[in-house]
N, C-alpha and C positions, 0 to 999 in steps of 0.2 A: 686280653679282657673280659671285664669280669661280667657274669652270668647269672642271672635270678632264678635256682632252681623253687619250684612251691609242687607243697610234697600236703596230696589232703587227700581225706579217704574215694572223697568221688573226686572225677573233670571233669569240669562246663564251660569251656572256652565258649564264648559268644559263634556262631556259627555265622554273623550276617544278616542272612532271609529271615524277621522274628525276630529282633531282638530283644523287642519289646518281655519276651518271655524268657528272659533271663534276668537273674540279678545283681543289683546294683555290684556285691561281693565280686561276682566273676569276670564282670567290666574292668572294675578297676583291678581286681591280678592281673584280664589277659594283657592293660597296658602296662601295667611292670612288665611285662616278661618280653612285649612286644619292645618298650623303651631298654629293654637288659639281652635281652636275643635270648630268652630264658625259651625254658621247659617247666611244660606245666606235668606230675605224676603223679598215678593213683589208682582207686579198682577200676575197672570194666564198669563193674555193677552187672557182671556173667559170673555166673558160674561154672566150674567144671568138676569133672570125677575125682581129677589125677593133678595137682598143681603141679605144671610146666611151667612158669615162667619166663612163658614166652609173649615178647612187648608186642603192644599196638602199637605204632607210631603214624602219626597224622599232621598238618598245620593245615591250623583251621585260623581264618585272616591276622593270619604271621604270627599265630602262639600254634608251637612243640607240644604237644599234645601224646602222652605213654604212657600207655593205660595195661594192667593182667589183669587174666578173671582170677577168680579168688575160689578155689578147692569145695567142692559144697560142706565138707566138714567145717573150712573155715570161715564161712559165710555165717555159719549157724552159734558156732561159740566165740569167732571173734567181733563179727558185725552184729548179730540176734541178741547174742549172749552179756559178753565182758561189757560192749559199749553201751550197747540200749536197753538190758540187764542190770546192770551192778551201777556203770559209771553213771549211763543220764539218771537213772530215779536220785545217785546218791550225792551230784554235786546240786541236785534240784531240792536237797534238803526231804529227799522220800523216801528215808531210810525204810522205813514200812513196808516196803514194794519194793527196795535193791535185793537183785537174786548175788546169795554171796557161793558160787559153783566152782570147784577147784579145775575143773574141766573151761571151764570159761576163760579161766586168765593162763588157763594152757594153751589155750587156743591165740588167745589176743597177744601173743609174747612167741606164738607161733608164726602168726601173719605179717605181725614186726619184724619180724628175722624173716622171711622170708620179701614183705617189700625193701628191707636194706639190702639183702644178697639182688637182687633184682634192680636194684637203682643205681648199684655202686659204682658201674664200671660206667657209666653214662655220665659220670660224676668228672670234673678236668678241677687244676688244685685251687683255681684260683673263685671258682662259684661259688656264689652266697648261697646258702640253702636254709628253704623260709616253711615248717613244718608246722601244719593247722590243728587245733581240732585235737580230743580229750577220744579219739580215735587213735592216734598216731603218741603218746605221752613218748614209749620209750622209744624209738624209732630213730634217737640221737647215739642213743644207746649202744644200738646195734652196729650202725655205721658207724661208729669211734672204736669198735667189737673188730671192725673190716678192717683200721687201720687210717682211716678218716683223718684228718683237721683242718677241713674247710668249717668256719665259722657259720653256726646254724644256728636260728631264733625257733622257738613254739609260741604259736599264739593259741590263747584258749578263748575261743569264743562263748561260751556259755558259762555262771558264776564256779566260784572256787568256793566250795562249802567251810563255814566255822570249824576255826580246829578241833571243837568235839563232838563234828558232824563228822569229818574226816575220818577222825580216826579209826571211827567204826568199819572201815576199810579192811580186812582181812592182806594184811601183805603192803599198808599205806607205807610205811616208809622204804619200800624196796618202789615205789613208783615216784615218792620226790624223789630219793636217790637218784633214779636216770634222767628225772629232769636239771641235774646239775651236770651232764654230760652236755648242754645248752651253753651257747656264752650268752644270749639274752632269749629271756622269757618275759610275753607280753600278756597282761588281762585286759580286760578290762574297762575297770573302775581302779580309782585309791582300793574301795572297800575289799575288794580279791584281794587283792595285791597283799596291804594291809591279812590277812586271814592266812595267806600262803606264809607271811612272813611271820608269822606266832607260831606256825608247825615248825616251819625252819631254827626259830628261836628254841623251842619251845622243849618240842617232842626230839628234833634232829639236833639236837645239844648246836647249834651252828653260831655263828657271829656275825655281826651288822658289820662290814668296811664301808664305811664314806654311805651317802645317803642311796643307794640303790644295790652297792656291790655284797653278798650272803658268802659266807665259806660255811660248808660244807659236808660231809663225805671225802674230805681231802680234797678237795675241788669248787671252783668260783663260779657264779651265775650271774648276773646282772640280770634285774630283773624290773618292771616299769607298768604303766597307767596308759595302756592305748585305745581310748574310746573311736570306736567301729561309727561308721558314718553312713550315710548314701550318696549317690553321685547325685550332688543336686542340680548340675547342671545339666543333668541326661533327664534327669527326672520333670524338668522345666522344660523341657523338649517333648515330655511324655504327654503335657496334660493339654498340648496344642493341638497333635495329632487328634485326628476325626475319628480314630475308635473311642480316644478318651474323651469327645467329643459326643459322642452316641450313646455314652455308656451313662454321658453324665445325663444328657435330656430325655436320656430311656428312665432316669431316679428320682428326675424332675415333674416330670410329666404329668404322674398321677393325681387329681384330686382328692381323694379319699385321704390323703393324709397332708400333715406339713411340714412335716421334721423329720429328717431323716437320721436314725443312731446303728453305726457300722460297726464291729466288729469284723477282723479279718485274723484269723491263726491259722497255723498246723493243729488239726488233731493230735494236744496233746492232754496228759494230764496236767504237766507243768503254769497250761495258760489259764487257769481259773479258770472259766467256762462254765461249770457247773454253777459258781457263786455267781458269777454274769448274769449269767439265764434269773438265777432267783431275784439279787439284784434288780430284774429288767421288773419282774413278776410283782416285786413287794410295791415297785413306784406303779403299779397297772390300780392293782390295788387299793393305795392312798389316794390315789389323782385321779379321779372319774371323769373330769371331767378332761384332762388328758385323750384319756385312753384313746382316741378315733382323730388323734394328732399327731402323735408320732407312730414311726412304722420301723422295728429294730430288724435288722438284714447283719446275721453273723454267715462269713464265708469261712468252711472249717474244714479246707482239706485232708481226705483220709490215707493215714502214713502207718507205718509200720503193722501193717493188719494181724501180721502173725501170734504178736506178740499180746498175750495174755491182756494186759491192762489196757493195750488200747482198746481191744475189742468190749472192756468192759466197763470203761470211759464212754466210748462212744452209744453203748444200748441205755445208758444212764443220760445223755443228753438225748436223745429219741425221746424218753420218755419226756424230762421236762418241756422242752420245745410242744409235746403236744398235748402237754396240760395246761399251759400257759393257752396254746392258740383252742382251747376243748374248753377254756373257762370266759374270755375276751373278746373273742372274735364274734364275728355277726356275720349274717346271711352274703353282706358286699364288702364285708373288710375281714381284717386277720391282722394283728398288729406284731408279727414275730416271724423272719420266715429264715430258715436255717437248713442254706445247702453247701453238702460233702462234695466240693467240685474245687477245683481249680480252677481262677482268671488266667491272662494276662497282666502283666504291669499296665500294661496301657491302659484299659480297662478297671484297674483298680484303680486305677488315679482317678478316670471319672467317677467313679463311684467313692471316695474319697472327698474328692470335690463338691460332690452334690449333699456330702452328711449335713448337719449340724452341732453334731455329738462324734467325736469317735473315742470308743471305750476298746481299749489298752491294759487290762489289772491279768497280767500275768502271777501266776504267786511268787513266778522267781524265773528270771532270768538276766544271759549275760547282757547282753543291753537292747533289745528290740526293734529293729527297725522299722515296723508298718508307721510306730511314734511318727517317725523323723516324716516317711512319706507322708502320713497326713496333714501334715501342715506344711509341705512343701506344697501338697493339690489344693491348697486353700482360695480361696479369693481374696484379695489382701483388701479390698471394698467393704468385703462383709464374709470374715469366717469362720467356718467353725470352732468348736471346743474341745479342748483333747483332754481327757479325761485319765491319766496314769497311774498303775499300782507304783507303790513306794517303793517295790521290789524290785521293778526292771532297772538297768544297769543305765536307763535312757531316762531314769530321774534324777540320776545326779548332774546332767543335765542339760534339763529341762521342767526346770523350779516354776515355771508361767502355768504351766497345765495344772488344770486340779488331779491332785496327787494324793490317792484312796489308798485306807489297806485292802484290798484285793479279797480278804477269808472274810470281808462283811458283807453278806448283799446290803444290811439298810445302809454303810455309807456310798453302798455302790448308790444306791437308787438316790439316796439324798442327793449328790454329787449330781445325778443325772437331770433332776429336781432345777440345782443353779446351774446348773449349763444351759438349759431353756428357755431359763427367767434370763439369763445376761444380757444385759445392753450390749450394743455393736462398743460402744468406743469402750470398754471392758476387751470386750472379744478383741479388735484391733490392737487395745496393748500390751495384751498376752502373747496373742499371734503372733505380730513384730517381735516380740524377743527370742521368741521359741524359734524364729525360723534365720531369724539373726544368725542364729548358734546354728542351724542345722546347714548354711551354707557356709560358713566357716571351717566347721569342724564336721566337714565330708570324707569320703570314703578318701579320697587323693593324698588329703590329711595325713590322712591315718595311715596310709599305707605307706607315705615320704619317710612318716619321723617313725618309725618303725623300722626300713630300711635303710635308710641314715644312721640308727643307732646301729643294728646290726654293722653296717658296715666301719662305726666306728669305736666298734670291741674290741681290737688287737689292738687301735692306739693305745687306749684308756689303761687295760692292763699293761702295758707299755710303760708310759708314764706312772703309772701307780708301784709297777716294780722297782723302779727306778727312785 
């Protein structure tokens, strides 16, 4: 029987209790693993002074999870270093802060080799291997070196940068070459797939065979766009829960303001938070009659606190939010709330449902599921307006949102003004089209499309050879 082996940097299967805290991606992968009697393998999040490769196995809600602890040097060089100081900024077009340190790359290769050596004994000949995200790009190469011949797919959740940006990475050719050890490579959007194609044809001297098959480095790989979605049925359930209703009622009970503007992002320099804050500030400056009509709530849980760039962005955001309230608040009212804490998904659903405007303005994003969750949370009879960065992957599917250049605070301010003034028929028309897409192209459709494509790789190659 064919099993599905999912590999990711961290393992996060639903626990049954408090599922509202687990993301839609984890729910979808867990459902696939239950269907295929599969295994979810990755890092435990814990460190150990010396790497042992000892596996921790547990079964959670029908999903077998296998985790390992990483050596402290691996955490520093592989995770904090190459993954988060080199690849993350590079893939988000921040070459100015990308750190190119040879020790980081060595740690990245070492950690992937250790993942492969620990995972290899768990794999059976008919298993499908599905590897996730930029942390684990070389993992297929390491598994092939250990003799594995199984079909292996890779999905990149973040953007793939333009050719001119990617070549600034030392060792870029070796990284792409390792991707040709996969049978299928998936990207969030057609734009990212085309950027990868440009690199293969221009830099690697590869060739395109058919619509989606590329040859280079003496091997071939199928490449496709698989836009991820949310778990639409599950989110429909969440917005009806008592916790979601209480949060929605809490946000609408205040009589000081009429319209809630909400943003929810992990605290990260790629999310465009400085420009977003400044855009709201300019809206307040230009529209004095609206100052007591609106409240902007920005939820930004802190992450990667040990990385200097994240410490710097947090300090700047603290300063801007303080400046806004210092300038425009009154004794009984403040226009801006900036919160650095996590909320459950059902609580967020209630907040989204109370909002007149959802501000989703990353400078660059692989997809951005907050945009889709905001749409799924709206009242069909009186929906809010989504303001969305044109540089988020979601913009390719969600053209009925108000699309903005996230680098322009003035454009953000104009979109806030337009969204608040939009009449109900237009809001309903735009929301209906957005909601239709959220339902059709949900996380289950994404999962099934990728797994079906991976299952069909062998047959396709046989047909191509004949």
